[in-house]
TIKE-390589 format. One record per residue (C-alpha): x, y, z; residue in three letters. Coordinates in Angstrom, 3 decimals, padded with zeros to 6 digits. Example, Ala and Ser with C-alpha at 12.3 -4.5 7.8 and 13.67 -1.06 7.14 Angstrom:
% residues 2
       east      north         up   resn
    012.300   -004.500    007.800    ala
    013.670   -001.060    007.140    ser
END
This chain:
% residues 341
       east      north         up   resn
    075.609    085.006    091.056    unk
    074.359    087.948    088.980    unk
    077.170    088.356    086.469    unk
    075.484    089.688    083.347    unk
    078.325    089.357    080.871    unk
    082.079    089.193    080.517    unk
    084.150    092.330    079.985    unk
    087.532    090.675    079.435    unk
    088.425    087.023    078.898    unk
    091.914    086.055    077.787    unk
    094.899    084.034    079.030    unk
    092.927    082.656    081.990    unk
    091.951    086.161    083.099    unk
    088.221    086.871    083.334    unk
    086.910    090.303    084.332    unk
    083.113    090.176    084.616    unk
    080.558    092.962    084.385    unk
    078.291    093.064    087.450    unk
    075.038    095.030    087.623    unk
    075.310    096.822    090.960    unk
    071.667    097.890    090.953    unk
    070.934    094.343    092.140    unk
    072.730    095.175    095.365    unk
    071.448    098.717    095.836    unk
    067.807    098.098    094.918    unk
    067.363    094.311    094.906    unk
    065.900    091.798    097.296    unk
    067.974    090.158    100.004    unk
    068.729    087.311    097.613    unk
    069.762    089.730    094.842    unk
    072.020    091.683    097.225    unk
    073.722    088.474    098.308    unk
    074.168    087.322    094.722    unk
    075.734    090.641    093.732    unk
    078.128    090.466    096.671    unk
    079.100    086.915    095.823    unk
    079.747    087.883    092.200    unk
    082.068    090.728    093.202    unk
    083.855    088.573    095.759    unk
    084.303    085.770    093.205    unk
    085.797    088.239    090.724    unk
    088.169    089.553    093.386    unk
    089.254    085.998    094.262    unk
    089.955    085.062    090.654    unk
    091.122    088.192    088.814    unk
    091.072    091.011    091.363    unk
    089.066    093.133    088.904    unk
    085.397    093.709    088.044    unk
    083.465    096.129    085.852    unk
    080.530    097.682    087.705    unk
    077.432    098.702    085.757    unk
    074.511    100.751    087.150    unk
    076.761    101.916    089.961    unk
    074.605    104.932    090.805    unk
    076.900    107.760    089.711    unk
    075.214    109.646    086.825    unk
    077.122    109.743    083.541    unk
    076.700    113.523    083.448    unk
    078.488    113.826    086.778    unk
    081.405    111.735    085.529    unk
    081.599    113.729    082.271    unk
    081.671    117.006    084.198    unk
    084.521    115.781    086.416    unk
    086.518    114.719    083.346    unk
    085.947    118.140    081.765    unk
    087.044    120.019    084.896    unk
    090.077    117.764    085.221    unk
    091.161    118.466    081.639    unk
    090.758    122.214    082.231    unk
    092.925    122.001    085.325    unk
    095.796    120.265    083.552    unk
    095.750    122.918    080.819    unk
    096.689    125.562    083.380    unk
    100.151    127.168    083.161    unk
    102.802    125.019    084.799    unk
    103.559    127.659    087.424    unk
    099.937    127.641    088.584    unk
    099.947    123.854    088.958    unk
    103.341    123.916    090.670    unk
    102.000    126.383    093.231    unk
    099.715    123.555    094.399    unk
    102.535    120.984    094.547    unk
    102.315    117.708    096.500    unk
    104.500    117.835    099.596    unk
    104.481    114.768    101.886    unk
    103.264    111.141    101.955    unk
    101.454    111.906    105.214    unk
    099.310    114.546    103.504    unk
    099.210    113.022    099.994    unk
    097.468    116.085    098.595    unk
    098.292    118.383    095.714    unk
    099.702    118.452    092.207    unk
    102.279    115.860    091.117    unk
    104.315    116.941    088.130    unk
    105.733    114.766    085.359    unk
    108.377    112.327    086.585    unk
    107.729    112.881    090.317    unk
    105.966    109.564    090.921    unk
    107.139    106.146    089.738    unk
    104.618    103.401    090.427    unk
    106.251    100.014    090.881    unk
    106.069    096.926    093.045    unk
    109.405    097.739    094.648    unk
    109.539    099.175    098.167    unk
    113.265    099.911    097.874    unk
    113.603    103.702    097.684    unk
    116.937    103.535    095.854    unk
    115.626    101.083    093.284    unk
    112.540    103.222    092.659    unk
    114.724    106.312    092.250    unk
    116.792    104.506    089.646    unk
    113.658    103.435    087.762    unk
    112.257    106.972    087.934    unk
    115.416    108.363    086.369    unk
    115.728    105.758    083.611    unk
    112.093    105.129    082.696    unk
    109.749    107.775    084.187    unk
    105.973    107.451    084.114    unk
    104.463    109.721    081.466    unk
    101.779    111.383    083.564    unk
    100.821    114.204    085.906    unk
    098.175    114.065    088.594    unk
    096.202    115.975    091.199    unk
    095.678    114.293    094.587    unk
    092.633    115.208    096.689    unk
    091.869    113.924    100.177    unk
    088.976    114.462    102.529    unk
    088.362    117.955    103.808    unk
    088.952    119.137    107.362    unk
    092.108    117.231    108.299    unk
    094.245    119.415    110.633    unk
    097.544    120.523    109.063    unk
    096.742    118.610    105.859    unk
    094.581    120.913    103.733    unk
    093.663    120.151    100.173    unk
    095.410    122.442    097.717    unk
    092.690    124.066    095.628    unk
    092.853    126.553    092.737    unk
    089.733    128.319    094.009    unk
    091.560    131.618    094.609    unk
    092.984    131.721    091.080    unk
    089.837    132.387    089.054    unk
    086.186    131.425    088.525    unk
    087.168    128.137    086.876    unk
    089.216    127.321    089.961    unk
    086.175    127.838    092.181    unk
    084.053    125.564    089.963    unk
    086.798    122.917    089.957    unk
    086.961    122.996    093.740    unk
    083.194    122.677    094.192    unk
    082.985    119.878    091.624    unk
    085.768    117.792    093.147    unk
    084.578    118.211    096.735    unk
    081.170    116.881    095.685    unk
    082.589    114.032    093.604    unk
    084.820    112.922    096.475    unk
    081.733    112.413    098.649    unk
    079.809    110.734    095.810    unk
    082.594    108.192    095.311    unk
    082.766    107.564    099.047    unk
    079.103    106.529    099.046    unk
    079.893    103.931    096.370    unk
    082.910    102.813    098.395    unk
    080.772    102.167    101.475    unk
    078.186    100.219    099.461    unk
    080.843    098.160    097.702    unk
    082.423    097.136    100.988    unk
    078.971    096.102    102.207    unk
    078.551    093.954    099.104    unk
    081.992    092.402    099.622    unk
    081.107    091.660    103.252    unk
    078.008    089.740    102.155    unk
    080.022    087.901    099.520    unk
    082.517    086.818    102.185    unk
    079.770    085.538    104.470    unk
    080.113    088.437    106.915    unk
    077.442    090.775    108.221    unk
    076.571    093.412    105.599    unk
    077.726    096.211    107.890    unk
    080.940    094.529    108.985    unk
    083.181    097.075    107.250    unk
    081.177    100.171    108.228    unk
    083.460    100.964    111.171    unk
    086.423    100.792    108.775    unk
    084.933    103.090    106.110    unk
    083.343    105.774    108.292    unk
    086.351    108.103    108.123    unk
    086.488    108.470    104.319    unk
    090.288    108.372    104.464    unk
    090.429    108.067    100.700    unk
    092.180    109.810    097.807    unk
    090.658    111.179    094.614    unk
    093.317    111.228    091.905    unk
    092.901    113.081    088.624    unk
    095.294    111.762    085.977    unk
    096.527    113.218    082.706    unk
    098.711    111.248    080.323    unk
    099.753    113.783    077.658    unk
    099.907    113.037    073.965    unk
    103.238    111.472    073.117    unk
    105.213    110.593    070.009    unk
    104.733    106.986    068.958    unk
    108.477    106.788    068.474    unk
    108.942    107.082    072.262    unk
    107.422    103.626    072.689    unk
    108.983    102.251    069.531    unk
    112.475    103.289    070.572    unk
    112.062    102.055    074.158    unk
    110.096    098.782    074.487    unk
    110.023    099.233    078.278    unk
    108.370    102.666    078.128    unk
    104.962    102.893    079.809    unk
    102.582    105.626    080.796    unk
    102.343    104.147    084.302    unk
    104.527    101.269    085.454    unk
    103.405    097.839    086.578    unk
    102.011    097.999    090.102    unk
    099.259    096.970    092.452    unk
    097.220    099.498    094.407    unk
    097.895    100.001    098.091    unk
    094.527    100.286    099.813    unk
    091.333    098.250    099.949    unk
    089.642    098.941    096.599    unk
    090.013    101.411    093.729    unk
    087.262    102.952    091.605    unk
    088.645    103.750    088.151    unk
    086.814    105.887    085.620    unk
    088.385    105.647    082.139    unk
    088.021    107.819    079.071    unk
    087.652    106.111    075.681    unk
    091.349    106.223    074.733    unk
    092.368    103.032    076.502    unk
    095.720    101.764    077.681    unk
    094.972    100.014    080.990    unk
    096.399    096.486    081.064    unk
    095.947    093.774    083.709    unk
    098.414    090.971    084.397    unk
    097.078    087.462    083.783    unk
    097.825    084.111    085.464    unk
    099.921    083.343    082.362    unk
    102.171    086.327    083.151    unk
    100.928    088.279    080.129    unk
    099.138    091.621    080.051    unk
    095.586    091.949    078.734    unk
    093.838    095.211    077.909    unk
    091.013    096.202    080.256    unk
    089.141    098.063    077.541    unk
    086.915    101.009    078.444    unk
    083.269    099.892    078.609    unk
    080.721    102.684    078.420    unk
    078.746    103.268    081.604    unk
    080.964    101.130    083.831    unk
    083.512    101.746    086.553    unk
    086.507    099.439    086.844    unk
    086.876    098.196    090.424    unk
    090.011    096.453    091.597    unk
    091.204    095.105    094.913    unk
    094.269    096.588    096.596    unk
    097.064    095.222    098.736    unk
    095.448    095.977    102.095    unk
    092.250    094.130    101.156    unk
    094.328    091.200    099.918    unk
    096.216    091.178    103.197    unk
    092.937    091.594    105.113    unk
    091.514    088.531    103.353    unk
    094.616    086.450    104.105    unk
    095.306    086.450    100.337    unk
    091.907    085.024    099.376    unk
    091.420    088.230    097.366    unk
    093.932    089.080    094.652    unk
    095.571    092.482    094.349    unk
    096.491    092.090    090.695    unk
    099.286    093.993    088.994    unk
    098.324    096.402    086.230    unk
    099.871    099.189    084.175    unk
    099.036    101.873    081.614    unk
    100.632    101.706    078.158    unk
    100.010    103.291    074.782    unk
    096.449    102.921    073.428    unk
    095.637    100.146    070.967    unk
    096.530    100.772    067.334    unk
    093.761    102.068    065.130    unk
    093.259    101.089    061.494    unk
    094.529    103.687    059.010    unk
    095.991    105.711    061.880    unk
    098.920    107.575    060.332    unk
    099.344    110.179    063.068    unk
    102.747    110.439    064.707    unk
    101.296    111.023    068.181    unk
    099.331    108.899    070.597    unk
    096.424    110.942    071.983    unk
    096.230    112.255    075.514    unk
    094.488    110.034    078.051    unk
    092.566    111.075    081.154    unk
    091.409    108.879    083.984    unk
    089.992    109.357    087.467    unk
    090.955    107.014    090.293    unk
    089.350    106.969    093.710    unk
    091.579    105.053    096.111    unk
    089.596    103.635    099.019    unk
    091.321    102.835    102.309    unk
    090.339    101.541    105.715    unk
    090.194    104.367    108.261    unk
    093.766    105.397    108.973    unk
    093.524    104.504    112.655    unk
    092.271    100.979    111.861    unk
    094.192    097.811    112.620    unk
    094.111    095.389    109.691    unk
    094.495    091.669    110.289    unk
    093.077    088.521    108.730    unk
    089.284    088.526    108.605    unk
    087.112    085.868    110.243    unk
    086.716    082.831    108.021    unk
    089.902    083.395    106.023    unk
    092.506    081.689    108.210    unk
    091.030    079.410    110.882    unk
    091.211    076.246    108.740    unk
    094.684    076.898    107.339    unk
    097.708    075.105    108.840    unk
    099.717    078.335    108.674    unk
    096.861    080.431    110.091    unk
    097.224    084.175    109.559    unk
    099.823    084.944    106.879    unk
    100.512    088.510    107.999    unk
    100.897    090.329    111.303    unk
    098.429    093.064    112.155    unk
    099.228    096.451    110.599    unk
    097.966    099.993    111.029    unk
    096.234    101.178    107.872    unk
    097.607    104.731    107.906    unk
    101.179    103.673    108.670    unk
    101.116    101.076    105.895    unk
    099.911    103.560    103.279    unk
    102.482    106.204    104.250    unk
    105.217    103.580    103.970    unk
    104.101    102.654    100.440    unk
    103.751    106.277    099.335    unk
    107.192    107.147    100.686    unk
    108.772    104.569    098.377    unk
    106.677    105.646    095.385    unk
    107.604    109.329    095.586    unk
END
């Protein structure tokens, strides 16, 4: 394996840092080793930091800047681009609209949303050109809106290239043909999510120990690419049932496995629960507010028309065989989003 170092190690949770240039530019042996390292991380923790992933730091910085500008817009402008349906999953999501949780019970989620809302707003962006499901862009509002639109359209495609390569690496790590997943990733049925967690009084967390910026959850699709700013707050659940901070590491992308990939692998791969809380305390920090946090998530899914069932090599030797019935990717994701919103 080509693990270069460890990003997180605590309470039996290890999140390694993998140099992805070994897969993109390396020999056949290096590509295989990189794939095996990612697959091993997904089997043990469900998370990996990816270094030398091929997306320039300047590109990521520009997307963060455009995202911050968007969330500074007047509320009525953002609301004019409001998210509408789980089937579309595009548009602006205002504070308190979404409550991420492991529950699929709509009534239970509604109760949680009312009592302990997530402290965030987001902008959801899907692929272009889907009939009756257009992205909701601010390009007609002003020049900044046009730049935002151009930037995010480009970044969506850039992230999709990394998605395709990562699934090829995972295929090699699982002992499959490198191109096994290509027919499942060709549609780019993914979601780019811009996230803003506003600054908040420290007393909010002090007065309510259960308050979070985003509740405990696993992701729904195959993999997620997460770009963090330097504020911090992401926590990952450990085998000891504790939460450990997945600290921002400069130049890396956090990659985690989602529920569909776990199901696809017959539970060989872990879709690990995680959450976002207040940032770590700083020495001599006497401010009354926690700073704002921004992150960018790119949720990768199998093509929506795909049927997902246990992959070759994951079930044949097990007495119980396949743990899950076959499921349609698009139907599964709509079901999960319906409960969340």
